[in-house]
C-alpha positions in Angstrom: 16.0 -10.3 0.2 13.2 -10.8 -1.6 9.8 -10.7 0.5 7.7 -14.0 1.4 5.0 -12.6 -0.7 6.5 -12.1 -4.1 7.2 -14.8 -6.8 8.7 -14.3 -10.0 12.4 -14.1 -11.1 14.4 -11.8 -9.1 17.8 -10.8 -9.5 20.9 -10.7 -6.8 24.4 -10.8 -6.6 24.7 -14.1 -4.7 21.9 -17.0 -3.5 19.5 -15.5 -1.4 16.6 -17.5 0.2 14.3 -15.2 1.9 11.1 -17.7 1.8 13.3 -19.8 3.5 14.7 -17.4 6.1 11.0 -16.2 6.9 9.7 -20.0 7.3 12.9 -21.1 9.5 12.0 -17.7 11.3 7.9 -18.9 11.8 9.0 -22.4 12.6 11.7 -21.4 15.1 9.9 -22.3 18.2 8.7 -25.8 16.7 12.5 -26.3 15.9 13.3 -25.7 19.6 10.6 -28.1 20.6 11.8 -31.0 18.0 15.2 -30.4 19.7 14.2 -31.0 22.8 11.7 -34.0 22.1 14.6 -35.4 19.8 16.9 -35.2 23.6 14.1 -36.5 25.3 13.2 -39.7 23.3 16.5 -40.3 21.8 15.0 -39.8 18.0 18.1 -39.9 15.7 19.1 -37.0 13.8 17.5 -38.5 10.4 14.0 -38.6 12.2 14.3 -35.0 13.7 15.5 -33.8 10.4 12.7 -35.2 9.0 9.9 -33.9 11.4 11.6 -30.3 10.8 11.6 -30.6 7.2 7.8 -31.5 7.4 7.2 -28.0 10.0 8.7 -26.0 7.0 6.6 -27.3 4.9 3.9 -26.8 6.6 4.9 -22.9 7.2 5.9 -22.8 3.4 2.3 -23.6 2.4 0.6 -21.2 4.9 3.3 -17.9 3.7 3.0 -18.8 -0.1 -1.1 -19.6 -0.2 -2.7 -17.7 2.5 -2.6 -14.3 0.1 -4.9 -13.7 -2.6 -3.3 -14.4 -5.9 -2.4 -11.3 -8.3 -1.1 -7.6 -8.1 2.1 -6.4 -8.1 4.0 -8.8 -5.6 2.7 -11.6 -7.9 4.4 -9.8 -10.9 1.8 -7.2 -12.5 3.4 -3.5 -12.4 0.8 -1.1 -12.0 1.1 2.7 -13.0 0.7 4.5 -10.0 -0.1 8.3 -9.2 -0.5 9.4 -5.5 -2.7 12.6 -5.1 -2.2 13.2 -0.7 -2.6 15.9 1.7 0.9 14.9 2.9 1.9 17.4 5.5 -1.3 18.6 6.5 -3.2 17.3 10.0 -2.3 14.0 9.6 1.3 12.2 9.7 0.1 9.1 8.7 0.2 10.0 4.7 4.2 10.2 5.7 3.7 7.2 6.5 1.7 5.5 3.8 4.3 7.6 1.4 7.2 5.7 3.3 5.8 2.3 3.0 4.9 2.8 -0.8 8.9 3.7 -1.5 9.8 0.7 -0.2 8.0 -1.2 -3.2 8.7 1.6 -5.5 10.6 -1.2 -7.8 7.3 -3.7 -8.3 5.4 -0.3 -9.4 5.6 2.3 -11.8 5.5 5.8 -10.3 4.5 8.2 -12.6 3.2 10.9 -10.1 3.5 12.5 -6.6 0.6 15.0 -6.3 0.6 17.5 -3.2 -3.4 18.4 -3.0 -5.5 20.0 -0.2 -6.9 20.0 2.6 -4.7 21.9 5.0 -0.7 23.0 4.6 0.8 20.3 3.2 2.8 21.1 0.1 5.2 19.2 -2.7 8.2 20.0 0.0 6.6 17.3 2.2 6.9 14.8 -0.6 10.1 15.4 -1.4 11.2 15.5 2.4 10.3 11.6 2.0 12.3 11.1 -1.5 15.0 12.6 0.4 15.0 10.0 3.2 14.8 7.5 0.3 17.6 8.6 -1.3 19.7 7.9 1.9 18.6 3.9 1.7 19.0 4.2 -2.3 22.3 2.1 -1.9 21.1 -0.5 0.4 17.5 -0.6 -1.8 19.3 -1.1 -4.9 21.3 -4.0 -3.9 18.3 -5.9 -3.6 16.5 -4.6 -6.5 18.0 -2.9 -9.8 14.0 -2.0 -10.5 14.3 0.9 -7.8 14.2 4.2 -9.3 16.6 7.1 -8.3 15.3 9.6 -5.9 16.1 12.1 -8.5 13.6 10.4 -11.0 10.8 10.5 -8.0 11.1 14.3 -7.6 10.4 14.8 -11.3 7.2 13.6 -10.9 6.1 15.7 -7.8 4.4 18.2 -8.7 2.0 21.1 -6.9 -1.7 20.5 -7.2 -4.4 22.7 -6.0 -4.0 24.9 -2.5 -7.5 25.2 -1.8 -10.8 23.2 -2.1 -12.8 23.4 -5.2 -15.7 25.8 -5.8 -19.3 24.9 -4.9 -19.5 23.7 -8.9 -16.6 21.1 -7.8 -14.0 22.5 -10.5 -11.9 25.5 -10.4 -8.7 26.1 -12.2 -6.0 23.8 -13.6 -3.1 23.2 -11.5 0.4 21.8 -12.0 -1.2 18.4 -10.8 -4.3 18.1 -12.6 -2.3 18.8 -15.7 -0.1 16.0 -15.1 -2.9 13.3 -14.3 -4.3 14.5 -17.6 -0.4 14.0 -19.4 0.2 10.7 -17.7 -3.3 9.2 -18.8 -2.6 10.3 -22.3 0.4 8.3 -22.1 1.4 5.7 -24.6 0.8 2.8 -22.2 -2.3 0.1 -22.3 -1.8 -0.4 -19.2 -4.9 1.9 -16.9 -3.3 4.6 -14.9 -4.0 4.4 -11.3 -4.9 7.3 -9.2 -4.9 6.7 -5.6 -6.3 9.5 -3.8 -5.1 10.2 0.2 -6.6 13.6 0.3 -9.6 15.3 -1.1 -10.5 14.4 -4.5 -9.8 18.2 -5.8 -7.1 17.8 -8.6 -8.9 14.5 -10.1 -12.2 16.7 -10.3 -10.2 18.9 -12.1 -8.5 16.7 -14.5 -11.6 14.9 -15.0 -13.5 18.2 -15.8 -10.7 19.8 -18.1 -10.4 16.6 -19.9 -13.4 13.8 -19.8 -11.7 11.4 -22.0 -9.1 10.5 -19.5 -11.5 8.5 -18.1 -11.1 5.8 -19.9 -7.3 5.4 -19.1 -7.7 5.9 -15.4 -8.7 4.0 -12.1 -9.0 5.9 -8.8 -9.6 4.4 -5.6 -10.1 7.1 -3.2 -9.7 7.3 1.1 -13.2 9.7 1.7 -14.5 9.7 5.2 -13.0 13.1 6.6 -11.0 13.7 3.1 -14.6 13.7 1.5 -15.5 16.1 3.9 -12.8 18.7 3.0 -13.8 19.0 -0.4 -17.4 17.4 -0.5 -17.9 19.8 -3.7 -14.8 17.9 -6.0 -16.6 14.6 -4.9 -19.7 15.2 -5.4 -18.8 16.9 -8.8 -17.2 13.6 -10.1 -20.2 11.4 -8.5 -23.1 12.9 -10.2 -21.5 13.8 -13.1 -19.4 11.0 -14.1 -21.3 7.8 -13.4 -18.9 5.8 -15.3 -15.6 6.6 -13.8 -13.7 3.6 -12.4 -13.9 4.2 -8.7 -13.6 2.4 -5.6 -14.5 5.0 -2.9 -13.2 3.5 0.5 -15.4 5.5 3.3 -14.7 2.8 6.2 -13.2 -0.4 4.9 -9.7 1.3 5.2 -9.8 1.5 8.8 -8.8 -2.4 9.3 -5.1 -0.9 8.4 -5.1 -0.1 12.1 -8.2 -1.8 13.5 -8.8 -5.3 14.4 -7.0 -8.2 12.5 -3.8 -9.6 14.4 -2.4 -7.2 17.2 -1.0 -9.7 19.6 2.4 -9.3 20.8 4.9 -7.7 18.0 2.0 -7.2 15.5 0.4 -4.5 17.5 0.7 -1.4 16.3 3.0 0.0 18.5 4.8 -2.4 19.0 5.1 -3.7 15.1 6.8 0.0 14.5 9.3 -0.2 17.4 10.9 -3.5 16.7 10.6 -3.6 12.5 10.4 0.4 11.3 12.2 2.5 14.2 16.2 2.2 13.5 15.7 0.8 10.0 17.4 3.5 7.7 16.3 7.0 7.0 13.1 6.0 6.1 12.4 4.1 9.1 13.6 6.8 11.4 11.7 9.8 9.5 8.3 7.1 10.1 9.0 6.9 13.7 9.9 10.7 14.1 6.3 11.8 12.4 4.5 8.7 14.4 5.2 6.1 16.5 2.5 3.7 15.6 0.6 2.4 12.8 -2.3 4.4 11.2 -1.1 4.3 7.4 -4.8 4.8 6.7 -4.3 5.8 3.0 -2.0 2.6 2.7 -5.1 0.5 2.0 -5.1 1.9 -1.8 -1.8 0.9 -2.4 -1.9 -2.5 -0.6 -5.1 -3.4 -3.0 -2.5 -3.2 -6.2 0.0 -5.2 -3.9 -2.2 -8.5 -3.5 -5.4 -9.4 -5.4 -6.5 -8.8 -8.6 -7.2 -5.3 -9.6 -9.5 -5.8 -12.3 -12.1 -7.3 -9.3 -12.8 -5.1 -7.0 -15.2 -7.6 -5.5 -12.7 -10.2 -4.8 -10.4 -10.5 -2.2 -7.4 -7.6 -1.7 -4.8 -7.3 0.7 -6.9 -3.6 0.3 -10.3 -4.8 1.0 -13.3 -6.0 -1.2 -15.9 -4.0 -2.1 -19.2 -4.1 -3.5 -21.4 -2.5 -6.4 -23.9 -0.1 -5.4 -25.8 0.3 -8.6 -24.6 4.0 -8.5 -22.4 2.9 -11.9 -21.3 -0.3 -13.3 -17.4 0.6 -12.8 -18.6 2.1 -8.8 -17.8 0.2 -5.8 -17.8 0.9 -2.1 -17.6 -0.6 1.4 -19.0 -3.8 2.1 -21.8 -3.7 4.7 -22.2 -7.2 5.7 -22.2 -6.9 9.4 -20.2 -9.6 10.1 -16.9 -7.7 8.1 -17.4 -4.5 10.5 -15.2 -3.4 12.8 -16.6 -1.1 15.6 -19.8 0.0 13.3 -16.6 0.7 10.0 -18.1 -1.6 7.0 -15.7 -3.7 5.6 -12.9 -3.0 8.0 -12.2 -7.1 8.0 -11.6 -7.1 4.4 -8.5 -5.4 5.1 -7.6 -6.3 8.7 -7.8 -10.2 7.7 -4.8 -9.9 5.8 -2.7 -7.4 8.4 0.2 -10.6 9.2 0.2 -11.0 5.5 0.8 -7.5 4.4 2.7 -6.3 8.0 5.1 -9.5 7.5 5.7 -8.2 3.9 6.3 -5.0 5.1 8.6 -5.9 7.8 11.2 -7.4 5.5 11.2 -4.4 3.2 11.9 -2.4 5.9 14.8 -5.2 6.3 16.5 -3.7 3.6 17.3 -0.7 4.4 18.9 -2.1 7.9 21.6 -4.2 6.5 
């Protein structure tokens, strides 16, 4: 089943029309009302059908045009490396990685790195890939572009075990070396590095080979992650002002704060209805945490919908502002109208909540058939 927010060619073994399925579900209440109206007013079948088709057209326009244009769901295929503290003190990295792997058919996963802080290790990434392997046959039946589990395992690397020294860098790691290697790959596309923990391994890689800056783009989730290795972050900020970098300290909170939270769209109810019991990936998600936090996921949502070349434009993963620090540095929008509970820019993520949850819902259904 292809999500209603995807476009382009899609191979399947038979006729599959998920957009119509989506619209019919959204229009179900209207269909029932039309049936009741037809019975009460003696509308003939043709008039009732035309009325219902009109309603479908309205829902179709809303589902197709609501999201910003561009991104992986529009046919772009970004190269992605994840640097994560998965397995540490917060289970939300498990949530974010499970979500990302459901979209592994529209991106190139080139690296999955275990980074500081806390006790997270590469084995925790492999735990998620094992669940993916269990669901792989279902996923593959929907898209032949899903990578095999062994292909994902081959790009799992252990990064630093501790934060950087006060200089902001220490010794090379398998993770930092892998970043350098992938940055120099013979591919014209930029390498997107999504930082879900401390930025330790990214700082090490850039210190060891500054030339990679022209090949990479960094989207980091800051806040607590930054505080755990502020030396690495400050090293990059002070010494590499030419780094293409989105630093989100508060916008990411829109993943679970604000936006549509009614009924089945709430942080807890959505997981109960659409994730729990959905394959090994869904069960692992629910085992780790029963509701939506997924604080790192906006970095990936940014690549799914919106123009990745323009951080100031709308994206599922936020819209950001330049600060003058560097021509390629952006951070949270301070406009009070875009704030939620004093978290600057949170609404630039939560405003798209229905769209990205709806799309994820259909991805989860791929492993529940």
